[in-house]
VOLO-753887 format. One record per residue (C-alpha): x, y negated, z; residue number from 1. Coordinates in pm, whole numbers. Layout:
<pts>
+--------+--------+--------+-----+
:     px :     py :     pz :  nr :
+--------+--------+--------+-----+
:      X :      Y :      Z : NUM :
...
+--------+--------+--------+-----+
</pts>
This chain:
<pts>
+--------+--------+--------+-----+
:     px :     py :     pz :  nr :
+--------+--------+--------+-----+
:   5432 :  -7275 :    408 :   1 :
:   5587 :  -7431 :    106 :   2 :
:   5370 :  -7617 :   -146 :   3 :
:   5427 :  -7756 :   -498 :   4 :
:   5213 :  -8022 :   -640 :   5 :
:   5282 :  -8046 :   -943 :   6 :
:   5181 :  -8393 :  -1130 :   7 :
:   5152 :  -8438 :  -1554 :   8 :
:   5068 :  -8777 :  -1650 :   9 :
:   5031 :  -8820 :  -2017 :  10 :
:   4925 :  -9138 :  -2193 :  11 :
:   4664 :  -9182 :  -2437 :  12 :
:   4579 :  -9488 :  -2598 :  13 :
:   4464 :  -9669 :  -2341 :  14 :
:   4304 :  -9339 :  -2126 :  15 :
:   4533 :  -9222 :  -1874 :  16 :
:   4609 :  -8845 :  -1798 :  17 :
:   4674 :  -8713 :  -1486 :  18 :
:   4658 :  -8319 :  -1429 :  19 :
:   4743 :  -8207 :  -1048 :  20 :
:   4702 :  -7954 :   -801 :  21 :
:   4825 :  -7647 :   -798 :  22 :
:   4900 :  -7588 :   -488 :  23 :
:   5086 :  -7241 :   -442 :  24 :
:   5186 :  -7043 :    -86 :  25 :
:   5539 :  -6935 :    -99 :  26 :
:   5558 :  -6740 :    256 :  27 :
:   5554 :  -6420 :    159 :  28 :
:   5700 :  -6506 :   -183 :  29 :
:   6031 :  -6687 :     17 :  30 :
:   6158 :  -6699 :    292 :  31 :
:   6083 :  -7016 :    498 :  32 :
:   6339 :  -7194 :    720 :  33 :
:   6307 :  -7042 :   1101 :  34 :
:   6173 :  -7346 :   1245 :  35 :
:   5924 :  -7365 :   1029 :  36 :
:   5651 :  -7090 :   1092 :  37 :
:   5384 :  -7193 :   1300 :  38 :
:   5362 :  -7006 :   1633 :  39 :
:   5075 :  -6826 :   1776 :  40 :
:   4852 :  -6797 :   2088 :  41 :
:   4973 :  -6577 :   2353 :  42 :
:   4701 :  -6433 :   2446 :  43 :
:   4570 :  -6389 :   2815 :  44 :
:   4310 :  -6237 :   3007 :  45 :
:   4018 :  -6453 :   3223 :  46 :
:   4088 :  -6417 :   3596 :  47 :
:   3926 :  -6107 :   3717 :  48 :
:   3644 :  -6100 :   3966 :  49 :
:   3741 :  -6061 :   4345 :  50 :
:   3653 :  -5816 :   4503 :  51 :
:   3795 :  -5486 :   4591 :  52 :
:   4006 :  -5350 :   4255 :  53 :
:   3763 :  -5002 :   4107 :  54 :
:   3905 :  -4774 :   3852 :  55 :
:   3593 :  -4693 :   3578 :  56 :
:   3565 :  -4550 :   3271 :  57 :
:   3601 :  -4124 :   3239 :  58 :
:   4006 :  -4163 :   3253 :  59 :
:   4066 :  -4447 :   3404 :  60 :
:   3878 :  -4193 :   3747 :  61 :
:   4135 :  -4004 :   3661 :  62 :
:   4392 :  -4208 :   3867 :  63 :
:   4100 :  -4219 :   4166 :  64 :
:   4218 :  -3984 :   4464 :  65 :
:   4003 :  -3704 :   4487 :  66 :
:   3817 :  -3643 :   4760 :  67 :
:   3774 :  -3278 :   4686 :  68 :
:   3939 :  -2914 :   4676 :  69 :
:   3965 :  -2693 :   4373 :  70 :
:   3932 :  -2369 :   4340 :  71 :
:   3865 :  -2051 :   4136 :  72 :
:   3648 :  -1708 :   4132 :  73 :
:   3750 :  -1497 :   3822 :  74 :
:   3811 :  -1120 :   3761 :  75 :
:   4127 :  -1119 :   3729 :  76 :
:   4306 :   -798 :   3884 :  77 :
:   4479 :   -834 :   4211 :  78 :
:   4624 :   -520 :   4144 :  79 :
:   4844 :   -664 :   3803 :  80 :
:   4764 :   -553 :   3506 :  81 :
:   4650 :   -640 :   3182 :  82 :
:   4303 :   -554 :   3248 :  83 :
:   4129 :   -885 :   3387 :  84 :
:   3746 :   -798 :   3401 :  85 :
:   3478 :   -669 :   3605 :  86 :
:   3271 :   -377 :   3452 :  87 :
:   2890 :   -388 :   3505 :  88 :
:   2694 :   -124 :   3470 :  89 :
:   2368 :    -41 :   3281 :  90 :
:   2215 :     88 :   3525 :  91 :
:   2078 :   -251 :   3638 :  92 :
:   2232 :   -309 :   3945 :  93 :
:   2335 :   -679 :   4010 :  94 :
:   2611 :   -703 :   4032 :  95 :
:   2774 :  -1070 :   4228 :  96 :
:   3050 :  -1248 :   4075 :  97 :
:   3073 :  -1519 :   4310 :  98 :
:   3006 :  -1577 :   4646 :  99 :
:   3158 :  -1988 :   4745 : 100 :
:   3070 :  -2109 :   5118 : 101 :
:   3003 :  -2485 :   5095 : 102 :
:   2957 :  -2780 :   5144 : 103 :
:   3032 :  -2742 :   4780 : 104 :
:   2965 :  -2778 :   4358 : 105 :
:   3052 :  -2481 :   4050 : 106 :
:   3190 :  -2688 :   3790 : 107 :
:   3305 :  -2514 :   3517 : 108 :
:   3215 :  -2171 :   3416 : 109 :
:   3362 :  -1944 :   3156 : 110 :
:   3262 :  -1627 :   3024 : 111 :
:   3343 :  -1375 :   2717 : 112 :
:   3264 :  -1013 :   2662 : 113 :
:   3219 :   -757 :   2370 : 114 :
:   2838 :   -752 :   2295 : 115 :
:   2584 :  -1024 :   2216 : 116 :
:   2397 :  -1351 :   2379 : 117 :
:   2109 :  -1047 :   2585 : 118 :
:   2296 :   -838 :   2647 : 119 :
:   2415 :   -984 :   3005 : 120 :
:   2159 :  -1171 :   3224 : 121 :
:   2315 :  -1414 :   3458 : 122 :
:   2194 :  -1563 :   3766 : 123 :
:   2273 :  -1843 :   4062 : 124 :
:   2157 :  -1871 :   4432 : 125 :
:   2179 :  -2173 :   4621 : 126 :
:   2254 :  -2255 :   5041 : 127 :
:   2139 :  -1888 :   5093 : 128 :
:   1777 :  -1839 :   4862 : 129 :
:   1629 :  -1474 :   4789 : 130 :
:   1538 :  -1539 :   4475 : 131 :
:   1784 :  -1750 :   4167 : 132 :
:   1784 :  -2071 :   4047 : 133 :
:   1909 :  -2006 :   3728 : 134 :
:   1815 :  -1671 :   3556 : 135 :
:   1928 :  -1639 :   3186 : 136 :
:   2050 :  -1430 :   2922 : 137 :
:   2461 :  -1529 :   2907 : 138 :
:   2409 :  -1651 :   2549 : 139 :
:   2047 :  -1856 :   2600 : 140 :
:   2235 :  -1994 :   2928 : 141 :
:   2566 :  -2081 :   2748 : 142 :
:   2333 :  -2289 :   2429 : 143 :
:   2305 :  -1986 :   2192 : 144 :
:   1966 :  -1833 :   2191 : 145 :
:   1860 :  -1491 :   1992 : 146 :
:   2169 :  -1305 :   2081 : 147 :
:   2334 :  -1387 :   1808 : 148 :
:   2706 :  -1521 :   1881 : 149 :
:   2760 :  -1798 :   1715 : 150 :
:   2981 :  -2133 :   1790 : 151 :
:   2902 :  -2477 :   1914 : 152 :
:   2973 :  -2799 :   2067 : 153 :
:   2764 :  -3027 :   2294 : 154 :
:   2876 :  -3242 :   2654 : 155 :
:   2827 :  -3029 :   2897 : 156 :
:   2844 :  -2650 :   2697 : 157 :
:   3101 :  -2550 :   2478 : 158 :
:   3161 :  -2253 :   2283 : 159 :
:   3403 :  -2048 :   2037 : 160 :
:   3627 :  -1766 :   1949 : 161 :
:   3274 :  -1705 :   1706 : 162 :
:   3074 :  -1748 :   2009 : 163 :
:   3228 :  -1501 :   2155 : 164 :
:   3466 :  -1787 :   2433 : 165 :
:   3126 :  -1926 :   2671 : 166 :
:   3172 :  -2249 :   2880 : 167 :
:   2981 :  -2463 :   3070 : 168 :
:   3000 :  -2766 :   3224 : 169 :
:   2712 :  -2837 :   3430 : 170 :
:   2729 :  -2929 :   3787 : 171 :
:   2579 :  -2754 :   4058 : 172 :
:   2639 :  -2861 :   4335 : 173 :
:   2546 :  -2709 :   4660 : 174 :
:   2545 :  -2748 :   5088 : 175 :
:   2572 :  -2357 :   5302 : 176 :
:   2682 :  -2125 :   4976 : 177 :
:   2648 :  -2044 :   4601 : 178 :
:   2623 :  -1659 :   4506 : 179 :
:   2689 :  -1598 :   4106 : 180 :
:   2567 :  -1255 :   3955 : 181 :
:   2506 :  -1064 :   3675 : 182 :
:   2301 :   -790 :   3582 : 183 :
:   2317 :   -516 :   3193 : 184 :
:   2013 :   -575 :   3014 : 185 :
:   1769 :   -262 :   2831 : 186 :
:   1993 :   -432 :   2480 : 187 :
:   2091 :   -124 :   2198 : 188 :
:   2416 :   -192 :   2269 : 189 :
:   2408 :   -166 :   2635 : 190 :
:   2197 :    165 :   2550 : 191 :
:   2539 :    342 :   2385 : 192 :
:   2709 :    274 :   2688 : 193 :
:   2746 :    337 :   3111 : 194 :
:   2998 :      3 :   3139 : 195 :
:   3015 :   -361 :   3011 : 196 :
:   3369 :   -492 :   3048 : 197 :
:   3325 :   -871 :   3139 : 198 :
:   3582 :  -1117 :   3174 : 199 :
:   3517 :  -1498 :   3373 : 200 :
:   3614 :  -1725 :   3562 : 201 :
:   3416 :  -1970 :   3789 : 202 :
:   3578 :  -2311 :   3899 : 203 :
:   3456 :  -2483 :   4216 : 204 :
:   3529 :  -2774 :   4421 : 205 :
:   3497 :  -2751 :   4783 : 206 :
:   3381 :  -3036 :   5048 : 207 :
:   3484 :  -3177 :   5363 : 208 :
:   3118 :  -3298 :   5425 : 209 :
:   2774 :  -3229 :   5293 : 210 :
:   2675 :  -3382 :   4979 : 211 :
:   2419 :  -3596 :   4993 : 212 :
:   2126 :  -3696 :   4785 : 213 :
:   2180 :  -3355 :   4679 : 214 :
:   1988 :  -3216 :   4390 : 215 :
:   1992 :  -2865 :   4329 : 216 :
:   2086 :  -2716 :   3913 : 217 :
:   1803 :  -2455 :   3804 : 218 :
:   1782 :  -2320 :   3438 : 219 :
:   1485 :  -2065 :   3374 : 220 :
:   1430 :  -1862 :   3118 : 221 :
:   1122 :  -1759 :   2900 : 222 :
:    973 :  -1552 :   2623 : 223 :
:    630 :  -1630 :   2415 : 224 :
:    572 :  -1255 :   2190 : 225 :
:    383 :  -1352 :   2059 : 226 :
:    194 :  -1708 :   1988 : 227 :
:   -134 :  -1749 :   2052 : 228 :
:   -391 :  -1880 :   1801 : 229 :
:   -523 :  -2194 :   1982 : 230 :
:   -231 :  -2250 :   2251 : 231 :
:     93 :  -2414 :   2243 : 232 :
:    359 :  -2276 :   2292 : 233 :
:    536 :  -2387 :   2715 : 234 :
:    896 :  -2419 :   2684 : 235 :
:    921 :  -2584 :   3042 : 236 :
:    698 :  -2625 :   3371 : 237 :
:    795 :  -2683 :   3714 : 238 :
:    706 :  -2838 :   4037 : 239 :
:    880 :  -3078 :   4283 : 240 :
:   1103 :  -3389 :   4188 : 241 :
:   1379 :  -3437 :   4013 : 242 :
:   1504 :  -3426 :   3675 : 243 :
:   1453 :  -3247 :   3312 : 244 :
:   1795 :  -3288 :   3131 : 245 :
:   1766 :  -2977 :   2822 : 246 :
:   1668 :  -2719 :   2644 : 247 :
:   1804 :  -2387 :   2422 : 248 :
:   1472 :  -2307 :   2226 : 249 :
:   1500 :  -1930 :   2052 : 250 :
:   1259 :  -1865 :   1718 : 251 :
:   1198 :  -1523 :   1492 : 252 :
:    934 :  -1585 :   1269 : 253 :
:    671 :  -1390 :   1124 : 254 :
:    527 :  -1696 :    873 : 255 :
:    694 :  -1795 :    568 : 256 :
:    846 :  -2090 :    451 : 257 :
:    887 :  -2371 :    746 : 258 :
:    778 :  -2299 :   1070 : 259 :
:    790 :  -2658 :   1246 : 260 :
:    522 :  -2894 :   1148 : 261 :
:    437 :  -2817 :   1530 : 262 :
:    476 :  -3170 :   1828 : 263 :
:    631 :  -3174 :   2126 : 264 :
:    439 :  -3264 :   2450 : 265 :
:    520 :  -3369 :   2762 : 266 :
:    320 :  -3382 :   3099 : 267 :
:    498 :  -3599 :   3367 : 268 :
:    332 :  -3572 :   3697 : 269 :
:      2 :  -3428 :   3580 : 270 :
:     60 :  -3710 :   3264 : 271 :
:     69 :  -3679 :   2896 : 272 :
:    352 :  -3902 :   2834 : 273 :
:    551 :  -3772 :   2535 : 274 :
:    416 :  -3672 :   2225 : 275 :
:    668 :  -3671 :   1917 : 276 :
:    647 :  -3581 :   1596 : 277 :
:    722 :  -3218 :   1526 : 278 :
:    995 :  -2914 :   1547 : 279 :
:   1248 :  -3117 :   1415 : 280 :
:   1168 :  -3451 :   1470 : 281 :
:   1263 :  -3332 :   1872 : 282 :
:   1589 :  -3163 :   1798 : 283 :
:   1656 :  -3526 :   1650 : 284 :
:   1740 :  -3355 :   1323 : 285 :
:   1516 :  -3454 :    999 : 286 :
:   1329 :  -3268 :    731 : 287 :
:   1368 :  -2902 :    862 : 288 :
:   1707 :  -2771 :   1024 : 289 :
:   2103 :  -2666 :    936 : 290 :
:   2356 :  -2528 :   1102 : 291 :
:   2519 :  -2813 :   1347 : 292 :
:   2676 :  -2914 :   1693 : 293 :
:   2660 :  -3250 :   1776 : 294 :
:   2695 :  -3346 :   2213 : 295 :
:   2366 :  -3411 :   2269 : 296 :
:   2153 :  -3188 :   2022 : 297 :
:   2204 :  -2939 :   1716 : 298 :
:   2206 :  -2597 :   1570 : 299 :
:   2421 :  -2337 :   1596 : 300 :
:   2219 :  -2092 :   1435 : 301 :
:   1985 :  -2084 :   1101 : 302 :
:   1943 :  -1750 :    915 : 303 :
:   1674 :  -1981 :    651 : 304 :
:   1323 :  -1955 :    603 : 305 :
:   1196 :  -1604 :    613 : 306 :
:    968 :  -1332 :    821 : 307 :
:   1221 :  -1251 :   1051 : 308 :
:   1458 :  -1495 :   1045 : 309 :
:   1601 :  -1638 :   1364 : 310 :
:   1668 :  -1979 :   1525 : 311 :
:   1808 :  -2192 :   1762 : 312 :
:   1842 :  -2564 :   1826 : 313 :
:   1958 :  -2787 :   2172 : 314 :
:   1841 :  -3109 :   2325 : 315 :
:   2045 :  -3155 :   2622 : 316 :
:   1885 :  -3505 :   2811 : 317 :
:   2191 :  -3600 :   2920 : 318 :
:   2221 :  -4014 :   2844 : 319 :
:   1812 :  -3980 :   2896 : 320 :
:   1712 :  -3744 :   3160 : 321 :
:   1324 :  -3752 :   3241 : 322 :
:   1202 :  -3795 :   3635 : 323 :
:    915 :  -3570 :   3798 : 324 :
:    834 :  -3639 :   4145 : 325 :
:    562 :  -3401 :   4099 : 326 :
:    539 :  -3183 :   3869 : 327 :
:    637 :  -3115 :   3497 : 328 :
:    568 :  -2902 :   3161 : 329 :
:    690 :  -2954 :   2835 : 330 :
:    530 :  -2753 :   2522 : 331 :
:    492 :  -2729 :   2120 : 332 :
:    335 :  -2729 :   1923 : 333 :
:    348 :  -2346 :   1646 : 334 :
:    277 :  -2469 :   1333 : 335 :
:    406 :  -2357 :   1007 : 336 :
:    383 :  -2587 :    711 : 337 :
:    149 :  -2346 :    508 : 338 :
:   -108 :  -2370 :    771 : 339 :
:   -307 :  -2715 :    786 : 340 :
:   -457 :  -2589 :   1130 : 341 :
:   -171 :  -2618 :   1471 : 342 :
:    -78 :  -2363 :   1670 : 343 :
:   -199 :  -2082 :   1392 : 344 :
:    153 :  -1945 :   1407 : 345 :
:    250 :  -1562 :   1505 : 346 :
:    602 :  -1617 :   1576 : 347 :
:    847 :  -1521 :   1846 : 348 :
:    984 :  -1808 :   2119 : 349 :
:   1215 :  -1800 :   2344 : 350 :
:   1324 :  -2164 :   2600 : 351 :
:   1647 :  -2165 :   2840 : 352 :
:   1484 :  -2516 :   3079 : 353 :
:   1751 :  -2707 :   3289 : 354 :
:   1688 :  -2921 :   3572 : 355 :
:   1731 :  -3072 :   3842 : 356 :
:   1549 :  -3111 :   4154 : 357 :
:   1539 :  -3171 :   4514 : 358 :
:   1454 :  -2894 :   4684 : 359 :
:   1493 :  -2522 :   4553 : 360 :
:   1226 :  -2462 :   4320 : 361 :
:   1011 :  -2146 :   4455 : 362 :
:   1022 :  -1839 :   4368 : 363 :
:    901 :  -1762 :   3956 : 364 :
:    818 :  -1393 :   3839 : 365 :
:   1129 :  -1206 :   3762 : 366 :
:   1315 :  -1194 :   3451 : 367 :
:   1283 :   -784 :   3448 : 368 :
:   1208 :   -775 :   3037 : 369 :
:   1365 :   -973 :   2699 : 370 :
:   1108 :   -902 :   2434 : 371 :
:   1397 :   -959 :   2188 : 372 :
:   1627 :   -700 :   2257 : 373 :
:   1297 :   -422 :   2171 : 374 :
:   1260 :   -313 :   1799 : 375 :
:   1146 :   -652 :   1526 : 376 :
:    776 :   -597 :   1487 : 377 :
:    687 :   -856 :   1155 : 378 :
:    350 :   -749 :   1164 : 379 :
:    279 :   -790 :   1542 : 380 :
:    -29 :   -985 :   1572 : 381 :
:   -188 :   -966 :   1227 : 382 :
:   -512 :  -1056 :   1297 : 383 :
:   -853 :   -963 :   1197 : 384 :
:  -1203 :  -1124 :   1160 : 385 :
:  -1448 :   -875 :   1405 : 386 :
:  -1672 :   -660 :   1232 : 387 :
:  -1501 :   -758 :    895 : 388 :
:  -1500 :   -573 :    570 : 389 :
:  -1135 :   -661 :    389 : 390 :
:  -1179 :   -817 :     53 : 391 :
:   -832 :   -577 :    -28 : 392 :
:   -933 :   -258 :     70 : 393 :
:  -1248 :   -255 :   -154 : 394 :
:  -1278 :    -70 :   -455 : 395 :
:  -1280 :   -219 :   -828 : 396 :
:  -1495 :   -164 :   -999 : 397 :
:  -1506 :   -444 :  -1313 : 398 :
:  -1349 :   -766 :  -1377 : 399 :
:  -1359 :  -1005 :  -1717 : 400 :
:  -1198 :  -1266 :  -1774 : 401 :
:  -1097 :  -1550 :  -2009 : 402 :
:   -787 :  -1609 :  -1860 : 403 :
:   -448 :  -1575 :  -1991 : 404 :
:   -249 :  -1521 :  -1716 : 405 :
:   -334 :  -1298 :  -1456 : 406 :
:   -700 :  -1179 :  -1578 : 407 :
:   -638 :   -835 :  -1348 : 408 :
:   -805 :   -912 :   -985 : 409 :
:   -473 :   -857 :   -740 : 410 :
:   -437 :   -823 :   -388 : 411 :
:   -269 :  -1143 :   -240 : 412 :
:    -44 :  -1215 :     58 : 413 :
:    -98 :  -1526 :    221 : 414 :
:    -47 :  -1656 :    537 : 415 :
:   -107 :  -1775 :    899 : 416 :
:   -516 :  -1782 :    869 : 417 :
:   -639 :  -1462 :    606 : 418 :
:   -795 :  -1231 :    817 : 419 :
:   -565 :   -909 :    735 : 420 :
:   -315 :  -1135 :    619 : 421 :
:   -483 :  -1066 :    218 : 422 :
:   -696 :  -1152 :    -16 : 423 :
:   -847 :  -1038 :   -284 : 424 :
:   -756 :  -1333 :   -620 : 425 :
:   -917 :  -1368 :   -998 : 426 :
:   -835 :  -1591 :  -1210 : 427 :
:  -1157 :  -1560 :  -1427 : 428 :
:  -1026 :  -1795 :  -1719 : 429 :
:  -1318 :  -2003 :  -1811 : 430 :
:  -1578 :  -1759 :  -1763 : 431 :
:  -1559 :  -1402 :  -1567 : 432 :
:  -1682 :  -1202 :  -1309 : 433 :
:  -1540 :   -969 :  -1062 : 434 :
:  -1750 :   -688 :   -936 : 435 :
:  -1673 :   -499 :   -605 : 436 :
:  -1785 :   -208 :   -416 : 437 :
:  -1924 :   -282 :    -86 : 438 :
:  -1989 :     71 :    152 : 439 :
:  -2316 :     33 :    359 : 440 :
:  -2367 :    260 :    624 : 441 :
:  -2849 :    171 :    650 : 442 :
:  -2984 :     90 :    444 : 443 :
:  -3160 :   -237 :    517 : 444 :
:  -3188 :   -614 :    474 : 445 :
:  -2890 :   -812 :    583 : 446 :
:  -2694 :  -1166 :    589 : 447 :
:  -2404 :  -1092 :    414 : 448 :
:  -2107 :  -1305 :    547 : 449 :
:  -1889 :  -1408 :    263 : 450 :
:  -1514 :  -1552 :    355 : 451 :
:  -1429 :  -1737 :     62 : 452 :
:  -1113 :  -1919 :     64 : 453 :
:  -1055 :  -2244 :   -103 : 454 :
:   -838 :  -2432 :   -314 : 455 :
:   -711 :  -2760 :   -579 : 456 :
:   -746 :  -2486 :   -876 : 457 :
:  -1057 :  -2337 :   -761 : 458 :
:  -1400 :  -2242 :   -908 : 459 :
:  -1764 :  -2238 :   -795 : 460 :
:  -1885 :  -1887 :   -768 : 461 :
:  -2213 :  -1713 :   -793 : 462 :
:  -2308 :  -1345 :   -537 : 463 :
:  -2512 :  -1121 :   -744 : 464 :
:  -2541 :   -763 :   -504 : 465 :
:  -2694 :   -511 :   -711 : 466 :
:  -2812 :   -743 :   -987 : 467 :
:  -2934 :   -965 :   -872 : 468 :
:  -2841 :  -1325 :   -727 : 469 :
:  -2833 :  -1397 :   -380 : 470 :
:  -2759 :  -1791 :   -294 : 471 :
:  -2664 :  -2032 :   -463 : 472 :
:  -2327 :  -2105 :   -658 : 473 :
:  -2066 :  -2192 :   -390 : 474 :
:  -1820 :  -2402 :   -511 : 475 :
:  -1473 :  -2285 :   -361 : 476 :
:  -1281 :  -2608 :   -501 : 477 :
:  -1089 :  -2836 :   -227 : 478 :
:   -831 :  -3101 :   -263 : 479 :
:   -531 :  -3039 :   -115 : 480 :
:   -268 :  -3243 :     59 : 481 :
:    -82 :  -3151 :   -328 : 482 :
:    248 :  -3045 :   -100 : 483 :
:    315 :  -2691 :     30 : 484 :
:    -70 :  -2621 :    140 : 485 :
:   -233 :  -2485 :   -214 : 486 :
:   -437 :  -2211 :    -69 : 487 :
:   -641 :  -2331 :    258 : 488 :
:   -813 :  -2127 :    466 : 489 :
:  -1164 :  -1890 :    460 : 490 :
:  -1466 :  -2055 :    530 : 491 :
:  -1735 :  -1824 :    596 : 492 :
:  -2087 :  -1873 :    380 : 493 :
:  -2411 :  -1701 :    467 : 494 :
:  -2625 :  -1551 :    199 : 495 :
:  -2932 :  -1455 :    400 : 496 :
:  -3213 :  -1183 :    321 : 497 :
:  -2999 :   -970 :    107 : 498 :
:  -3176 :   -618 :     33 : 499 :
:  -2878 :   -328 :     71 : 500 :
:  -2909 :     32 :     44 : 501 :
:  -2728 :    329 :    179 : 502 :
:  -2392 :    425 :     86 : 503 :
:  -2223 :    175 :   -253 : 504 :
:  -2313 :   -150 :   -371 : 505 :
:  -2232 :   -391 :   -589 : 506 :
:  -2178 :   -672 :   -496 : 507 :
:  -2030 :   -954 :   -838 : 508 :
:  -1832 :  -1271 :   -836 : 509 :
:  -1886 :  -1483 :  -1150 : 510 :
:  -1747 :  -1756 :  -1229 : 511 :
:  -1913 :  -1934 :  -1431 : 512 :
:  -1871 :  -2342 :  -1377 : 513 :
:  -1611 :  -2579 :  -1197 : 514 :
:  -1574 :  -2924 :   -962 : 515 :
:  -1522 :  -3174 :  -1168 : 516 :
:  -1180 :  -3242 :  -1016 : 517 :
:  -1105 :  -2874 :  -1010 : 518 :
:   -781 :  -2729 :  -1213 : 519 :
:   -955 :  -2460 :  -1264 : 520 :
:  -1165 :  -2107 :  -1208 : 521 :
:   -999 :  -1905 :   -955 : 522 :
:  -1162 :  -1754 :   -681 : 523 :
:  -1050 :  -1531 :   -385 : 524 :
:  -1282 :  -1349 :   -102 : 525 :
:  -1125 :  -1339 :    231 : 526 :
:  -1312 :  -1063 :    419 : 527 :
:  -1690 :  -1028 :    437 : 528 :
:  -1978 :   -947 :    701 : 529 :
:  -2270 :   -746 :    720 : 530 :
:  -2487 :   -801 :    938 : 531 :
:  -2878 :   -600 :    925 : 532 :
:  -3091 :   -849 :    993 : 533 :
:  -3447 :   -578 :    934 : 534 :
:  -3522 :   -227 :    703 : 535 :
+--------+--------+--------+-----+
</pts>
């Protein structure tokens, strides 16, 4: 490096002005003489620790001597020819794909076929067990639920060719034997054919001594249709000593909008150990789902948020298995965003859970039927208040309103907390009334139960029966969270001592005032219950 120092001296009177200090580096501009370069230090390792050297790391371990033999069972044709597949009959026969003698381990399974992910059921039996430790539809086992063919790229499972080439690298050890089978389901695709052409191969290891500290690989498929009110979905449940390593969850919606406000709950050995913050949160995502695929979590399928749309998500606990010594239970709430209460959806859920345990799990009910292969009913589970008269079914006799919009009464669809999924809505403006005909079988004195819905822009409603006021006005205003729950579930209000005649009775709902914080004079009736108390 060359340095130039420039000194400028100037005399002005008795003052001497010195300008100095322009320091420039000419290393990059002007080549220096060879002997003027700085010699950089030479890197050297610190002394290694004493002891026997062992290669570590996933790539370095490949150089170590492998203490097993490897082989493959496949669908190749011994006679030669291009059709290297087996023909799986669609009559429900369980077809054996591989029988392997141990000790050893299945290390890789590849398969492809023309069809969907729930056309075939995969099973695996370890060490001569008469019941399977692996039982799941082919697609769900390979990471994609709902029978949809879709690509995904996780650590233990990869699917390519637009979802048709399926691979798994779960390690599945055994000491005596392994048997892998496949059975065709009663899917719509299989109803039109007598066999399913299946291409596969199963790679395995053989050891010369039993596997010590062996934990058997398990995978179990479950379906819940429909989700029950007040009860969470069970995604996984097992007994024994082992560790949970992941789940693939499928979902199909019967409720519009976002379905997944439900929290995840994991109970280990009888103790609640995990309580999460939301469905997509457990699956390591946020603000809903979109299609993506990561090593430990992802969403291969996300069709949307409308009724009938399907979803498939996965979470693999590869870096963070959850041990259990006695029991394990994984539940998740079903909670549509539009509902203020948990476990109020009625959607379809499936799960394929993956775990290892030290003994073969006791037998569970054999998977004979896949519900999702049957015709889809978006109205399944529609519920009604027992003995109620649905307001939307009543004949409207008259209405008066000062409102500029929705001045006429109308039937409104609102899920999932309305009896019959609908209610009779009316906008009174700042003063109005609505009258309907209510049929009564026997004359008498009744307690009338009115299920009013509540919202931030609802008013105070006075009930009149056959021209007479019944009870006091009911304030149906409710301050909500201003998000996407504008209408809350109905609340029953009872009015005793109402005389009703046989035949048609006129029920009038008058909105003449409102709460000071309410934004309007609307009202809505979900249903009515008539309880006879006297003659």
